[in-house]
N, C-alpha and C positions, 0 to 999 in steps of 0.2 A: 504494500500500500504506500502510495506517495503521501507525504505529510500534508500537502495541500488538499488531499482528498479525504483524509481521515481526521483532520484537526481543524478547529477554528484558530486562525492566526490573529492574535490580538495586539500585534505590535503597534498599531495606530493609537492604542490607549496608553502607551508608556509615556512617562513624563520624567525627564532627568531633573535633579535638583543639585545645584552646586553645594559643596560643603558649607559655605558661609551662609547659605539661605535655608538650610535645614533647621527645623525646630525639633528638639528631642522629644520623643514620645515612646509609645508602647509597640508601634507597628514596625516590623522589619522592612528595611530598605535594601532591595536586592540588586546586584550587578551581575556581571558575567560569571563569577565564580562563587556566589553565595551572598550571605548577608554582609553589607558594607556599613550599615548604620541602623539606628532606630529613629523613626519620625513620628509626628503627632497626627498623621492622617493616613488614609489608604486609598488606593484606586482599584484594587482587586479584592474580591472576597469569594474565592472559588477553589476548586481542586485543579491545579495547573502544573505544567512542566515548563521550566525555564531552560532554554538552550543558548549557550554562549554565542554572541554575535561577533564581538571582537575582544581580544585580550583573553580568550579562553585557553584552557589547558589542551589545545589541539595536539594530537599525537601522543599524549601521555597514556601509559598503560595503568597508572595508579590514581590519577586525579581526573575525575569525570568532567565532561563538558556539559552535562545536563543534570538537573536536580529537581526534586519534587517540592512544591510549596502548597500549603493548605491554609485557607482562611484569609483574614484581612492582611494586606501587604501593599507595598509600593515597589514598582520595578522601574529601573532606569533604562536608557536606550542601548545598553550593552548586552542585553539578553533578549532573545526572541521569546514571546509568550504564547504557549500552545495549550489549547483546551481540547481534549479528546471528544470526538463526536460519539453518538450512540453506537454501542458495539465495540468500543475500544476502551480497555481498562487503563486508568491513568498511571498505575504503577508499571504495567506492561510497556506503555509508551516510554516512561522514564528509563527503565532498564534497557530498552531497545536503543536508546540514544546516548546513554552515559559514556560509552567508550566507542562511539561510532567512528569509523575510519573516514575522516574528511579530507584525506590526501587527494589533491587535485581539485577540491571544492573551495578551499580557502584561498584568499589572495592577500598580498601585502608582505613586505619584507620584515620590518621590525615589529609590526603589530598586525598579526594575521586576522582576517575578517571573513566570517561566514555570512555572505549577503543573504537577504531574504529570498532572492531568486534562486540561489543555490539550495537554501534550506528547504524550499518548497518541493524540490526534486528528490530529497532524501527519502529512502524507502525503508520500511520495517516489515518483518514477516507477517503475513496474513494468517491469523488463527481464529478459531471460534472463541467466543467470550469465555466459555468453560476452559478451553485449552490455555488461554491467556492467564486466567486465574490460577490454574494448576502450576504453570511455569513460575508465576510470581510467588506462589507459596513455597516452591522448592528453593528459589533464590533467597527468600527471607529466612528459611531454615538454615541455609548455608551462611548467611550473614550473622545469624544468631550464634552459630558455632564459632565463627571468626571472632566475634565480639567476646565470647566466653574465653577463647584462647588468649586474646589480648589481655583480658582481665587477669587471667592466671599468670601471664608474664609480668604484669605490673605488680602483682602480689609477691612474686618471687624476687623482684627487684627491691621491694619494700622489706622483704625478709633479710636480704643482704645488708640493707641500711640499718635495720634493727640490730642485727648481729654485730655490726661495726660499733654502734653506740654502746651496746652491752659490753663489748670487750675492751674498748679503747677510750670512750668519751670520759673526760674529766678524771682520768686515772693518774695524772701527774707524770706521764711519760715525756721524754725529751721531745722538743719541737725544733725542726731544722727548716731553713729556707731553701728555695729552689736550687741555687748553685751548690749547696751542700749535699743535695740529694741526687741531682741529675747531671750527666754529661749530655749536653744538648748539641745535636747536629741537625742538619736539614737534608731533605731529599736531594737527589742528584739530577733529576730530569725535569724539564719543562713539560707541561701538559700537552704541548703541541709537538713534542719530540718525535722524530721519525724512528719507530721501533718495529720489530717483527714480533709476531705472536709466538708465545712460548709457554714455559712452565712456571715462570716466576711472577707473583702478584705485583702489580704496580699500584700503589696507594696514592690517592689524591684526596686531600682534606679528610684523611683517615678512612676513606672508603676505597674498596678495591675497584679501580677503574677498568682494568683488563689484566691479562697475563702476557708477559713479554719474554724475550729470549735472553735477557741479561739481568744481572742483579748487582746491587751496590752494597747490600748489607747481608750478613749471615750471622744472626744473633737473636737474642731475646730483646724485645723493645716495646715501648709504648709509642703510639703515633698520635699526635695532636695537631689538628688543623691550625695552620698559621693565619689563614684568612678565610673569610666566608661572606658571600654576598648578603646573607641575612643576619650575620653576626651570631649564628648558632653553631657552637662548636661541639665536637665529640671526640672521644678517646677510643683507641683500639689497641688491644694487646695482640702481638704476633711474635712467633718464634720460628726462625728459619731464614731462608734466602728470599730477599724481596728488594724492590726498588720503591722509590717514593718521589712524589712531586716536590719540586724545590722549595715550595712554601709550606711543606708539612714538617713539623718538628719531630725528629726521631730521638727518643729519650732512652738513655741507658742509665741504670742505677749505679752509683759509685761504690756501693757495698753489696754484700750478699743478702739483699733484702728481697721481700716478696713483691714481684711485679703486680700481682693481683691486688695487693694492699694499696699500692700507689695508684693503680688504675682506678680503684674505687674512690680514693681521696681526690683525684683529679676530676672524676665525674661529679663529685659532690660540689666542686667549685665552678662548674660550667656556667651556671646562671650568673655568678659574680663576674666571670670573664666576659660574658655577653654584655654586661653593664659597663665594663671597663674598656672594651675594645674601641679602637680608633677608626677613623675613615668615614667616607661618605657612602657611595653606592656599594663599595666593597669594604667590609669591616676587616680589621686585622689586629693581631696581638704582637706586641713587642716583647723582647726579652726583659725590658725594664718592668713591664706589667707582670710578667710571669715571675720575675725575681722576687716579688713581694709575697708570693704565696708561701704558706707554712704547712708543714707536714708532720704528723705524729710519727714517732719512731719507737714502737713498742719492742719488747724483747723478741728475739728471732724465733723462739719456740711458739710464741703467740702469733707471730706473722705466719708461720707454717700452718698453725691450726686454722687461721682465717683463710689462707689460700686453699686448704683442703675443702673447707666449707663452701667457698665460692665456686670451686671446681665442681663440687657435687650439685650445687644449685644450677650452674651453667649447663650441666648435662640434662637436668630436668627441663630447662628452658629449650634446649635443642629438641628433646622429645616432644 
């Protein structure tokens, strides 16, 4: 079914409001990728699907380009507004569009746009209403399982935090600063470096970007992003042969301490680092900022106990 045949297209009813002209209220104000604000009035009160027009997550396999809205809301001109006609379930419509392949349909270089003309020609599978509802119910069950697993992972992370507090918080153990704990180096490759595929992971911003045919490190290490567009940093533990982006900090411990213990301590400081990071469009961390961080140094036998505990919890997370 073409969208123009199975949906009412309500784009003409959209009204953009600049930030300075909005009055705060209880009604969600939607854009291409979800709620942008809350305002004091609404222009829609219905069961609708919003599909990104420009600035959407086009091409992403994890971030949808369509989402479901229900009830009173305001929509700006960056999202197409679709109301399913009789015989089309609104959730089925939404699931059909969330990760739609719009390759060849969007235009624009820096800010891609899905025009209304192109959107009207998008097609979704034609099914009876009973079949649509059955499909929707299956997907909702799967989403429920995913949500449950995410909750379990969050609880396991909280368990590690609780164990750390129980073992080390306010115990009077020595505290050392960054330069007394770490030998700090950086990755060797630019993210645009010409490399061949191979067996060795190449980390950028502590994420594995790809596997290449050369390595610069063969060790146990913590990897910390040195810069990030959103200023959101993360830490990764790795042991073995690897390479890293030149703006990724590669951290070696100066003593025979537990890498897992310091990985946790760094993870616990990420929110602080986000607040302290410098830069405009791209945020970054300097060694001066990192140098002010402090780390608890408990006895080695307790470090080993904590590392065993984290390893066990990590195995549970993998499962």
